[in-house]
OpenMM code with the backbone's topology and positions (N, CA, C; nanometers):
from openmm import Vec3, app, unit

residues = "MET TRP ARG ASP ALA TRP ILE LEU SER ARG VAL LEU ASP SER SER LEU ILE SER TRP HIS ARG HIS PHE ARG ARG ARG ILE LEU ALA THR TRP ALA GLY TYR ARG ILE ARG SER VAL LYS GLU ALA ASP ASP ALA GLN ARG ILE ALA TYR LEU ARG ARG LEU ASP PRO PHE VAL PHE GLU GLU LEU VAL LEU ASP ALA PHE GLN ARG GLN GLY ALA VAL VAL LEU ARG SER LEU ARG TYR SER GLY ASP GLY GLY LEU ASP GLY ARG VAL TYR PHE ARG GLY GLU TRP TYR GLY LEU GLN CYS LYS ARG TYR LYS GLY ASP ILE PRO LEU ARG PHE LEU LEU ASP PHE ARG ARG SER LEU THR ARG ALA GLY LEU ARG ARG GLY PHE PHE VAL SER THR SER ASN LEU SER ALA THR ALA TRP GLN HIS PHE PRO ASP GLY VAL SER SER LEU SER PRO THR ARG PHE LEU GLU LEU PHE ARG SER".split()
positions = [
    Vec3(0.0823, -0.1228, -0.0043),
    Vec3(0.0099, 0.0001, 0.0080),
    Vec3(0.0783, 0.1303, 0.0114),
    Vec3(0.1770, 0.1273, 0.0791),
    Vec3(0.2719, 0.2453, 0.0986),
    Vec3(0.3408, 0.2562, -0.0477),
    Vec3(0.3862, 0.1516, -0.1034),
    Vec3(0.4530, 0.1638, -0.2326),
    Vec3(0.3625, 0.2133, -0.3497),
    Vec3(0.2391, 0.1852, -0.3370),
    Vec3(0.1454, 0.2201, -0.4333),
    Vec3(0.1179, 0.3900, -0.4212),
    Vec3(0.1188, 0.4153, -0.2861),
    Vec3(0.0960, 0.5775, -0.2497),
    Vec3(0.2123, 0.6429, -0.2983),
    Vec3(0.3427, 0.5741, -0.2975),
    Vec3(0.4733, 0.6430, -0.3335),
    Vec3(0.4809, 0.6526, -0.4839),
    Vec3(0.4281, 0.5580, -0.5466),
    Vec3(0.4260, 0.5572, -0.7044),
    Vec3(0.3404, 0.6612, -0.7512),
    Vec3(0.2108, 0.6770, -0.6979),
    Vec3(0.0992, 0.7556, -0.7489),
    Vec3(0.1634, 0.9119, -0.6906),
    Vec3(0.2208, 0.9285, -0.5875),
    Vec3(0.2791, 1.0592, -0.5559),
    Vec3(0.3837, 1.0915, -0.6556),
    Vec3(0.4721, 1.0106, -0.7064),
    Vec3(0.5768, 1.0548, -0.8116),
    Vec3(0.5200, 1.0856, -0.9411),
    Vec3(0.3997, 1.0206, -0.9771),
    Vec3(0.3519, 1.0228, -1.1102),
    Vec3(0.2758, 1.1910, -1.0978),
    Vec3(0.2043, 1.2082, -0.9898),
    Vec3(0.1334, 1.3268, -0.9740),
    Vec3(0.2369, 1.4491, -0.9669),
    Vec3(0.3658, 1.4143, -0.8993),
    Vec3(0.4812, 1.5327, -0.8838),
    Vec3(0.5208, 1.5454, -1.0364),
    Vec3(0.5446, 1.4414, -1.1128),
    Vec3(0.5983, 1.4651, -1.2395),
    Vec3(0.4950, 1.5314, -1.3503),
    Vec3(0.3619, 1.4850, -1.3280),
    Vec3(0.2734, 1.5675, -1.4105),
    Vec3(0.2546, 1.7001, -1.3754),
    Vec3(0.2609, 1.7392, -1.2327),
    Vec3(0.2442, 1.8937, -1.1908),
    Vec3(0.3696, 1.9644, -1.2508),
    Vec3(0.4993, 1.8971, -1.2281),
    Vec3(0.6130, 1.9629, -1.3006),
    Vec3(0.6029, 1.9830, -1.4378),
    Vec3(0.5517, 1.8978, -1.5198),
    Vec3(0.5442, 1.9067, -1.6751),
    Vec3(0.4266, 2.0051, -1.6864),
    Vec3(0.3221, 2.0245, -1.6208),
    Vec3(0.2374, 2.1355, -1.6407),
    Vec3(0.2793, 2.2489, -1.6085),
    Vec3(0.3613, 2.2697, -1.5079),
    Vec3(0.4201, 2.3997, -1.4597),
    Vec3(0.5123, 2.4400, -1.5654),
    Vec3(0.5929, 2.3710, -1.6240),
    Vec3(0.6934, 2.4041, -1.7400),
    Vec3(0.6247, 2.4589, -1.8467),
    Vec3(0.5225, 2.3720, -1.8862),
    Vec3(0.4204, 2.4138, -1.9924),
    Vec3(0.3689, 2.5735, -1.9714),
    Vec3(0.3150, 2.5696, -1.8541),
    Vec3(0.2384, 2.7050, -1.8186),
    Vec3(0.3462, 2.8152, -1.8175),
    Vec3(0.4581, 2.8049, -1.7760),
    Vec3(0.5671, 2.8822, -1.7528),
    Vec3(0.6106, 2.9366, -1.8919),
    Vec3(0.6335, 2.8374, -1.9955),
    Vec3(0.6675, 2.8671, -2.1330),
    Vec3(0.5576, 2.9486, -2.2089),
    Vec3(0.4349, 2.9171, -2.1686),
    Vec3(0.3334, 3.0030, -2.2280),
    Vec3(0.3215, 3.1386, -2.2096),
    Vec3(0.3398, 3.1650, -2.0748),
    Vec3(0.3682, 3.3054, -2.0132),
    Vec3(0.4844, 3.3627, -2.0706),
    Vec3(0.6161, 3.2971, -2.0786),
    Vec3(0.7349, 3.3541, -2.1546),
    Vec3(0.6886, 3.3791, -2.3046),
    Vec3(0.6100, 3.2939, -2.3644),
    Vec3(0.5745, 3.3226, -2.4957),
    Vec3(0.4972, 3.4482, -2.5214),
    Vec3(0.3945, 3.4680, -2.4311),
    Vec3(0.3176, 3.5807, -2.4310),
    Vec3(0.4017, 3.7157, -2.4255),
    Vec3(0.4890, 3.7112, -2.3252),
    Vec3(0.5851, 3.8167, -2.2915),
    Vec3(0.6697, 3.8498, -2.4186),
    Vec3(0.7233, 3.7344, -2.4951),
    Vec3(0.7916, 3.7349, -2.5923),
    Vec3(0.7112, 3.8166, -2.7300),
    Vec3(0.5854, 3.7772, -2.7156),
    Vec3(0.4964, 3.8562, -2.8174),
    Vec3(0.4717, 4.0068, -2.8000),
    Vec3(0.4781, 4.0324, -2.6773),
    Vec3(0.4691, 4.1775, -2.6443),
    Vec3(0.5970, 4.2356, -2.6828),
    Vec3(0.6976, 4.1878, -2.6500),
    Vec3(0.8333, 4.2437, -2.6920),
    Vec3(0.8420, 4.2544, -2.8434),
    Vec3(0.8039, 4.1487, -2.9011),
    Vec3(0.8251, 4.1539, -3.0723),
    Vec3(0.7268, 4.2778, -3.1224),
    Vec3(0.6106, 4.2855, -3.0797),
    Vec3(0.5245, 4.3986, -3.1212),
    Vec3(0.5919, 4.5452, -3.0933),
    Vec3(0.6651, 4.5507, -2.9813),
    Vec3(0.7165, 4.6718, -2.9283),
    Vec3(0.8242, 4.7344, -3.0275),
    Vec3(0.8862, 4.6485, -3.1020),
    Vec3(0.9872, 4.6993, -3.1859),
    Vec3(0.9356, 4.7698, -3.2918),
    Vec3(1.0180, 4.8806, -3.3401),
    Vec3(0.9632, 4.9674, -3.4457),
    Vec3(0.9304, 4.8810, -3.5801),
    Vec3(0.8138, 4.9220, -3.6437),
    Vec3(0.7585, 4.8594, -3.7569),
    Vec3(0.8604, 4.8102, -3.8814),
    Vec3(0.9590, 4.9043, -3.8901),
    Vec3(1.0421, 4.8854, -4.0015),
    Vec3(1.1587, 4.7705, -3.9800),
    Vec3(1.1688, 4.7516, -3.8483),
    Vec3(1.2861, 4.6730, -3.8223),
    Vec3(1.2548, 4.5126, -3.7951),
    Vec3(1.2276, 4.4282, -3.9094),
    Vec3(1.2133, 4.3133, -3.9018),
    Vec3(1.3318, 4.2185, -3.8775),
    Vec3(1.4541, 4.2762, -3.9114),
    Vec3(1.5808, 4.2125, -3.8747),
    Vec3(1.6065, 4.1923, -3.7293),
    Vec3(1.5590, 4.3016, -3.6600),
    Vec3(1.5813, 4.2876, -3.5100),
    Vec3(1.4765, 4.1912, -3.4431),
    Vec3(1.3597, 4.1837, -3.5098),
    Vec3(1.2682, 4.0906, -3.4542),
    Vec3(1.2972, 3.9491, -3.4928),
    Vec3(1.3646, 3.9376, -3.6125),
    Vec3(1.3990, 3.7813, -3.6470),
    Vec3(1.5308, 3.7516, -3.5449),
    Vec3(1.6126, 3.8416, -3.5258),
    Vec3(1.7306, 3.8049, -3.4485),
    Vec3(1.6661, 3.7777, -3.3040),
    Vec3(1.5801, 3.8304, -3.2487),
    Vec3(1.5134, 3.8092, -3.1194),
    Vec3(1.4628, 3.6809, -3.1172),
    Vec3(1.3744, 3.6451, -3.2240),
    Vec3(1.3228, 3.4955, -3.2324),
    Vec3(1.4335, 3.3913, -3.2169),
    Vec3(1.5407, 3.4295, -3.2912),
    Vec3(1.6377, 3.3203, -3.2873),
    Vec3(1.7107, 3.3024, -3.1603),
    Vec3(1.7067, 3.4044, -3.0805),
    Vec3(1.7562, 3.4049, -2.9541),
    Vec3(1.6462, 3.3251, -2.8237),
    Vec3(1.5225, 3.3053, -2.8709),
    Vec3(1.4398, 3.2526, -2.7881),
    Vec3(1.4527, 3.0900, -2.7416),
    Vec3(1.4112, 3.0767, -2.6293),
    Vec3(1.4225, 2.9099, -2.6050),
    Vec3(1.3353, 2.8556, -2.7042),
    Vec3(1.3740, 2.7308, -2.7619),
    Vec3(1.2782, 2.6777, -2.8564),
    Vec3(1.1594, 2.6411, -2.8127),
    Vec3(1.1370, 2.6033, -2.6997),
    Vec3(0.9981, 2.5575, -2.6466),
    Vec3(0.9124, 2.6944, -2.6469),
    Vec3(0.9718, 2.8058, -2.5941),
    Vec3(0.9034, 2.9390, -2.6074),
    Vec3(0.8653, 2.9763, -2.7390),
    Vec3(0.9589, 2.9535, -2.8470),
    Vec3(0.9244, 2.9639, -2.9688),
    Vec3(0.8170, 2.9056, -3.0405),
    Vec3(0.7951, 2.7754, -2.9861),
    Vec3(0.6874, 2.6862, -3.0133),
    Vec3(0.5517, 2.7436, -2.9751),
    Vec3(0.5611, 2.7852, -2.8414),
    Vec3(0.4317, 2.8473, -2.7977),
    Vec3(0.4025, 2.9667, -2.8401),
    Vec3(0.4930, 3.0453, -2.8930),
    Vec3(0.4907, 3.1868, -2.9537),
    Vec3(0.3941, 3.1623, -3.0905),
    Vec3(0.4360, 3.0547, -3.1656),
    Vec3(0.3808, 3.0079, -3.2976),
    Vec3(0.2360, 2.9569, -3.2703),
    Vec3(0.2182, 2.8800, -3.1800),
    Vec3(0.0846, 2.8278, -3.1435),
    Vec3(-0.0121, 2.9404, -3.1046),
    Vec3(0.0503, 3.0326, -3.0409),
    Vec3(-0.0417, 3.1412, -2.9775),
    Vec3(-0.0717, 3.2455, -3.1064),
    Vec3(0.0198, 3.2585, -3.2049),
    Vec3(-0.0082, 3.3271, -3.3324),
    Vec3(-0.1197, 3.2616, -3.4084),
    Vec3(-0.1277, 3.1347, -3.4199),
    Vec3(-0.2299, 3.0798, -3.4931),
    Vec3(-0.3670, 3.0849, -3.4137),
    Vec3(-0.3403, 3.0799, -3.2811),
    Vec3(-0.4716, 3.0878, -3.1966),
    Vec3(-0.5398, 3.2286, -3.2209),
    Vec3(-0.4515, 3.3412, -3.2124),
    Vec3(-0.5181, 3.4571, -3.2432),
    Vec3(-0.5526, 3.5013, -3.3777),
    Vec3(-0.5291, 3.4071, -3.4835),
    Vec3(-0.5892, 3.4097, -3.6108),
    Vec3(-0.7310, 3.3332, -3.6080),
    Vec3(-0.7583, 3.2827, -3.5054),
    Vec3(-0.9027, 3.2148, -3.5033),
    Vec3(-0.8714, 3.0660, -3.5256),
    Vec3(-0.7584, 3.0089, -3.5262),
    Vec3(-0.7379, 2.8731, -3.5461),
    Vec3(-0.7829, 2.7814, -3.4081),
    Vec3(-0.8145, 2.6715, -3.4119),
    Vec3(-0.8238, 2.5863, -3.3046),
    Vec3(-0.6910, 2.5178, -3.2753),
    Vec3(-0.6263, 2.5260, -3.1772),
    Vec3(-0.4912, 2.4700, -3.1516),
    Vec3(-0.4929, 2.3698, -3.0371),
    Vec3(-0.4294, 2.2521, -3.0844),
    Vec3(-0.4124, 2.1434, -3.0072),
    Vec3(-0.2700, 2.1219, -2.9738),
    Vec3(-0.2260, 2.1590, -2.8421),
    Vec3(-0.1010, 2.1609, -2.8122),
    Vec3(-0.0570, 2.0219, -2.7779),
    Vec3(0.0824, 1.9857, -2.8173),
    Vec3(0.1280, 1.8614, -2.7774),
    Vec3(0.1544, 1.8582, -2.6302),
    Vec3(0.1230, 1.7358, -2.5506),
    Vec3(0.1434, 1.7278, -2.4131),
    Vec3(0.2880, 1.7470, -2.3745),
    Vec3(0.3834, 1.7058, -2.4590),
    Vec3(0.5330, 1.6893, -2.4397),
    Vec3(0.5939, 1.7688, -2.5293),
    Vec3(0.7268, 1.8403, -2.4999),
    Vec3(0.7959, 1.9096, -2.5871),
    Vec3(0.8696, 1.8256, -2.6802),
    Vec3(0.9402, 1.7332, -2.6130),
    Vec3(1.0255, 1.6501, -2.6829),
    Vec3(0.9567, 1.5025, -2.6880),
    Vec3(0.9907, 1.4265, -2.7873),
    Vec3(0.9334, 1.2916, -2.7976),
    Vec3(0.7805, 1.2966, -2.8378),
    Vec3(0.7538, 1.4063, -2.9195),
    Vec3(0.6092, 1.4045, -2.9414),
    Vec3(0.5832, 1.3613, -3.0861),
    Vec3(0.6780, 1.2904, -3.1457),
    Vec3(0.6402, 1.2131, -3.2725),
    Vec3(0.6820, 1.3230, -3.4068),
    Vec3(0.7354, 1.4215, -3.3729),
    Vec3(0.7598, 1.5183, -3.4610),
    Vec3(0.6850, 1.6463, -3.4963),
    Vec3(0.5492, 1.6367, -3.4205),
    Vec3(0.4653, 1.7423, -3.4362),
    Vec3(0.4522, 1.8324, -3.3092),
    Vec3(0.4724, 1.9416, -3.3185),
    Vec3(0.4633, 2.0358, -3.2013),
    Vec3(0.3362, 2.0762, -3.1631),
    Vec3(0.2184, 2.0382, -3.2563),
    Vec3(0.0852, 2.0900, -3.2343),
    Vec3(0.0002, 2.0582, -3.3589),
    Vec3(-0.1072, 2.0750, -3.3375),
    Vec3(-0.2138, 2.0662, -3.4529),
    Vec3(-0.3005, 2.2042, -3.4504),
    Vec3(-0.3443, 2.2219, -3.5667),
    Vec3(-0.4153, 2.3662, -3.5692),
    Vec3(-0.5362, 2.3169, -3.6779),
    Vec3(-0.6540, 2.3648, -3.6429),
    Vec3(-0.7777, 2.3615, -3.7246),
    Vec3(-0.7848, 2.4760, -3.7824),
    Vec3(-0.7390, 2.5091, -3.9156),
    Vec3(-0.7269, 2.6376, -3.9817),
    Vec3(-0.7916, 2.6385, -4.1165),
    Vec3(-0.8867, 2.7242, -4.1656),
    Vec3(-0.9514, 2.7254, -4.2860),
    Vec3(-1.0179, 2.5922, -4.3304),
    Vec3(-1.0782, 2.5265, -4.2191),
    Vec3(-1.1649, 2.4274, -4.2356),
    Vec3(-1.0937, 2.2909, -4.2615),
    Vec3(-0.9730, 2.2831, -4.2105),
    Vec3(-0.8784, 2.1638, -4.2183),
    Vec3(-0.7784, 2.1476, -4.1035),
    Vec3(-0.7413, 2.0246, -4.0596),
    Vec3(-0.6407, 1.9969, -3.9691),
    Vec3(-0.4997, 2.0078, -4.0310),
    Vec3(-0.4101, 2.0862, -3.9692),
    Vec3(-0.2703, 2.0928, -4.0096),
    Vec3(-0.1838, 2.0439, -3.8931),
    Vec3(-0.0690, 1.9772, -3.9161),
    Vec3(0.0295, 1.9593, -3.8372),
    Vec3(0.1221, 2.0737, -3.8235),
    Vec3(0.1963, 2.0954, -3.7334),
    Vec3(0.2732, 2.2014, -3.7031),
    Vec3(0.4179, 2.1599, -3.6427),
    Vec3(0.5053, 2.2071, -3.7103),
    Vec3(0.6730, 2.1967, -3.6820),
    Vec3(0.7102, 2.3180, -3.6578),
    Vec3(0.7740, 2.3456, -3.5476),
    Vec3(0.8627, 2.4751, -3.5239),
    Vec3(1.0136, 2.4573, -3.5120),
    Vec3(1.0707, 2.5198, -3.5676),
    Vec3(1.2206, 2.5151, -3.5675),
    Vec3(1.3059, 2.6487, -3.5439),
    Vec3(1.3528, 2.6762, -3.4190),
    Vec3(1.4351, 2.7777, -3.4099),
    Vec3(1.5714, 2.7244, -3.4342),
    Vec3(1.6292, 2.7743, -3.5530),
    Vec3(1.7514, 2.7295, -3.6050),
    Vec3(1.8214, 2.8581, -3.6872),
    Vec3(1.9443, 2.8442, -3.6555),
    Vec3(2.0322, 2.9602, -3.7141),
    Vec3(2.0508, 2.9555, -3.8687),
    Vec3(2.1065, 2.8190, -3.8936),
    Vec3(2.1606, 2.8014, -4.0447),
    Vec3(2.0507, 2.7770, -4.1406),
    Vec3(2.0702, 2.7624, -4.2748),
    Vec3(1.9641, 2.7309, -4.3587),
    Vec3(1.9005, 2.5770, -4.3201),
    Vec3(1.7701, 2.5736, -4.3245),
    Vec3(1.7026, 2.4374, -4.2979),
    Vec3(1.7266, 2.3379, -4.4058),
    Vec3(1.7803, 2.2097, -4.3589),
    Vec3(1.8105, 2.1143, -4.4565),
    Vec3(1.6736, 2.0435, -4.5104),
    Vec3(1.6907, 1.9820, -4.6187),
    Vec3(1.5882, 1.8941, -4.6755),
    Vec3(1.5470, 1.7821, -4.5795),
    Vec3(1.6223, 1.7304, -4.5164),
    Vec3(1.5893, 1.6042, -4.4084),
    Vec3(1.4971, 1.6605, -4.3095),
    Vec3(1.5024, 1.7784, -4.2677),
    Vec3(1.3957, 1.8380, -4.1676),
    Vec3(1.2621, 1.8334, -4.2220),
    Vec3(1.2411, 1.8738, -4.3336),
    Vec3(1.1108, 1.8795, -4.4052),
    Vec3(1.0704, 1.7346, -4.4355),
    Vec3(1.1443, 1.6451, -4.4839),
    Vec3(1.1049, 1.5049, -4.5041),
    Vec3(1.0732, 1.4225, -4.3740),
    Vec3(1.1458, 1.4647, -4.2764),
    Vec3(1.0997, 1.3996, -4.1534),
    Vec3(0.9741, 1.4527, -4.1114),
    Vec3(0.9360, 1.5924, -4.1239),
    Vec3(0.8087, 1.6389, -4.0809),
    Vec3(0.6982, 1.5758, -4.1769),
    Vec3(0.7336, 1.5598, -4.3042),
    Vec3(0.6270, 1.5009, -4.3972),
    Vec3(0.5942, 1.3573, -4.3304),
    Vec3(0.6771, 1.2748, -4.2820),
    Vec3(0.6628, 1.1455, -4.2426),
    Vec3(0.5928, 1.1512, -4.1151),
    Vec3(0.6117, 1.2649, -4.0363),
    Vec3(0.5278, 1.2713, -3.9140),
    Vec3(0.3934, 1.3037, -3.9388),
    Vec3(0.3655, 1.3823, -4.0393),
    Vec3(0.2424, 1.4218, -4.0738),
    Vec3(0.1442, 1.2894, -4.1238),
    Vec3(0.2224, 1.2003, -4.1951),
    Vec3(0.1599, 1.0784, -4.2517),
    Vec3(0.1227, 0.9931, -4.1307),
    Vec3(0.2213, 0.9728, -4.0466),
    Vec3(0.1939, 0.8969, -3.9306),
    Vec3(0.0816, 0.9522, -3.8440),
    Vec3(0.0564, 1.0636, -3.8308),
    Vec3(-0.0488, 1.1399, -3.7537),
    Vec3(-0.1762, 1.1109, -3.8387),
    Vec3(-0.1644, 1.0897, -3.9689),
    Vec3(-0.2946, 1.0862, -4.0547),
    Vec3(-0.3404, 1.2297, -4.1023),
    Vec3(-0.2415, 1.3157, -4.1160),
    Vec3(-0.2631, 1.4371, -4.1586),
    Vec3(-0.2077, 1.4541, -4.2988),
    Vec3(-0.2761, 1.5433, -4.3887),
    Vec3(-0.2302, 1.5619, -4.5091),
    Vec3(-0.1736, 1.6929, -4.5267),
    Vec3(-0.1800, 1.7741, -4.4508),
    Vec3(-0.1212, 1.9097, -4.4564),
    Vec3(-0.0363, 1.9579, -4.3280),
    Vec3(0.0624, 2.0485, -4.3511),
    Vec3(0.1323, 2.0968, -4.2122),
    Vec3(0.1975, 2.2194, -4.2646),
    Vec3(0.2231, 2.2941, -4.1419),
    Vec3(0.3141, 2.4113, -4.1524),
    Vec3(0.4289, 2.3959, -4.0922),
    Vec3(0.5394, 2.4411, -4.1470),
    Vec3(0.6805, 2.4174, -4.0859),
    Vec3(0.7206, 2.5549, -4.0802),
    Vec3(0.7358, 2.5992, -3.9700),
    Vec3(0.7696, 2.7361, -3.9196),
    Vec3(0.9109, 2.7386, -3.8558),
    Vec3(0.9975, 2.8408, -3.9147),
    Vec3(1.1320, 2.8254, -3.8608),
    Vec3(1.1789, 2.9754, -3.8566),
    Vec3(1.3059, 2.9786, -3.7894),
    Vec3(1.3566, 3.1081, -3.7906),
    Vec3(1.4633, 3.1445, -3.8908),
    Vec3(1.4659, 3.0452, -3.9775),
    Vec3(1.5696, 3.0352, -4.0969),
    Vec3(1.4926, 3.0303, -4.2223),
    Vec3(1.5824, 3.0374, -4.3220),
    Vec3(1.5235, 3.0072, -4.4578),
    Vec3(1.5617, 2.8792, -4.5113),
    Vec3(1.4944, 2.8116, -4.6038),
    Vec3(1.5328, 2.6841, -4.6439),
    Vec3(1.6540, 2.6795, -4.7352),
    Vec3(1.7225, 2.5618, -4.7297),
    Vec3(1.8470, 2.5496, -4.8150),
    Vec3(1.7852, 2.5391, -4.9592),
    Vec3(1.8810, 2.5700, -5.0618),
    Vec3(1.8502, 2.5371, -5.2022),
    Vec3(1.7971, 2.4027, -5.2332),
    Vec3(1.8323, 2.3057, -5.1747),
    Vec3(1.7993, 2.1744, -5.1907),
    Vec3(1.6598, 2.1468, -5.1373),
    Vec3(1.6323, 2.2048, -5.0191),
    Vec3(1.4988, 2.1924, -4.9834),
    Vec3(1.4039, 2.2635, -5.0617),
    Vec3(1.4342, 2.3761, -5.1290),
    Vec3(1.3415, 2.4323, -5.2173),
    Vec3(1.3274, 2.3530, -5.3357),
    Vec3(1.4291, 2.2817, -5.3884),
    Vec3(1.4134, 2.2104, -5.5117),
    Vec3(1.3172, 2.0829, -5.4823),
    Vec3(1.3212, 2.0189, -5.3715),
    Vec3(1.2509, 1.8959, -5.3491),
    Vec3(1.1544, 1.9277, -5.2270),
    Vec3(1.0777, 2.0206, -5.2356),
    Vec3(0.9985, 2.0681, -5.1332),
    Vec3(0.8696, 1.9399, -5.1268),
    Vec3(0.8621, 1.8830, -4.9905),
    Vec3(0.7434, 1.7897, -5.0151),
    Vec3(0.5923, 1.8559, -5.0200),
    Vec3(0.5039, 1.7741, -5.0821),
    Vec3(0.3633, 1.8129, -5.1018),
    Vec3(0.3065, 1.8029, -4.9632),
    Vec3(0.2180, 1.9151, -4.9523),
    Vec3(0.1293, 1.9231, -4.8313),
    Vec3(0.1996, 1.9996, -4.7181),
    Vec3(0.3266, 2.0413, -4.7308),
    Vec3(0.3890, 2.1249, -4.6373),
    Vec3(0.4005, 2.2686, -4.6768),
    Vec3(0.3555, 2.3580, -4.5989),
    Vec3(0.3732, 2.5001, -4.6251),
    Vec3(0.4649, 2.5589, -4.5224),
    Vec3(0.5642, 2.6175, -4.5796),
    Vec3(0.6753, 2.6842, -4.5102),
    Vec3(0.6460, 2.8193, -4.4736),
    Vec3(0.6667, 2.8578, -4.3451),
    Vec3(0.6547, 2.9939, -4.3058),
    Vec3(0.8123, 3.0422, -4.2650),
    Vec3(0.8615, 3.1228, -4.3380),
    Vec3(0.9937, 3.1735, -4.3090),
    Vec3(0.9816, 3.2742, -4.1974),
    Vec3(1.1019, 3.3185, -4.1577),
    Vec3(1.0699, 3.4226, -4.0408),
    Vec3(0.9938, 3.5508, -4.0905),
    Vec3(0.9980, 3.5929, -4.2297),
    Vec3(0.9385, 3.7136, -4.2511),
    Vec3(0.7899, 3.6819, -4.2613),
    Vec3(0.7646, 3.5611, -4.3131),
    Vec3(0.6225, 3.5165, -4.3346),
    Vec3(0.5503, 3.4969, -4.1972),
    Vec3(0.6215, 3.4461, -4.1124),
    Vec3(0.5664, 3.4250, -3.9642),
    Vec3(0.5438, 3.5501, -3.8909),
    Vec3(0.6349, 3.6668, -3.9209),
    Vec3(0.5995, 3.7992, -3.8449),
    Vec3(0.4826, 3.8578, -3.9266),
    Vec3(0.4554, 3.8423, -4.0558),
    Vec3(0.3352, 3.8708, -4.0960),
    Vec3(0.2104, 3.8068, -4.0460),
    Vec3(0.2108, 3.6836, -4.0196),
    Vec3(0.1036, 3.6152, -3.9471),
    Vec3(0.0981, 3.6643, -3.8182),
    Vec3(0.2025, 3.6976, -3.7561),
    Vec3(0.2116, 3.7238, -3.6239),
    Vec3(0.1346, 3.8813, -3.5997),
    Vec3(0.1679, 3.9524, -3.6966),
    Vec3(0.1411, 4.1031, -3.6959),
    Vec3(-0.0561, 4.0954, -3.7228),
    Vec3(-0.0784, 4.0223, -3.8072),
    Vec3(-0.2102, 4.0307, -3.8404),
    Vec3(-0.3200, 3.9694, -3.7584),
] * unit.nanometer
topology = app.Topology()
chain = topology.addChain("A")
for resn in residues:
    res = topology.addResidue(resn, chain)
    for name in ("N", "CA", "C"):
        topology.addAtom(name, app.Element.getBySymbol(name[0]), res)
C-alpha cells in the first residue's frame, strides 16, 4: 500500500512539474509576443534576431499563440520532446494541419522537411505548417514535399502581426 502511494505521488509530482513547465513557457511566449510587437515597424531584422535567441519551446508556444490569435483551434502537444515530430495541430481554414517549429540559425536542410512529412503521414494528416527562424536551403526548395507549407521568419512575422 505504501509503495502504491509512493508511486502515485511520483506520477502526480511529474505531471505537475510538466504542467508547470508548459504554463511557464506559455507565459514567456506571451511576454515575447509583446516584446516583438514593441519593436519599431520597419525593423524586421531585429525581430528575427530576437526570435532566434528565444528558447526553442518558448518559440513553439509563440507560434501556437499566433495561430490561435488568427482564429485557429490549437491542440498543443503534451510533451515538448518525444512528441513524434509534431509540435501541435491547428484547425485552420476548415482543415487540420500539423505544426513543426524550428528555432534554427543556419539554412533548413531538406531532411527536416522530409521528417516532418513522415510525421504528418504517421499522424494521419495531409497538410502541415513548417515554421522556422531560418530560410530553407536550396536543396529543400528544389525537393519541397507536397502538403507542407513553409513559414519563413518574414512570413511568420506577417502572420504574427495580422
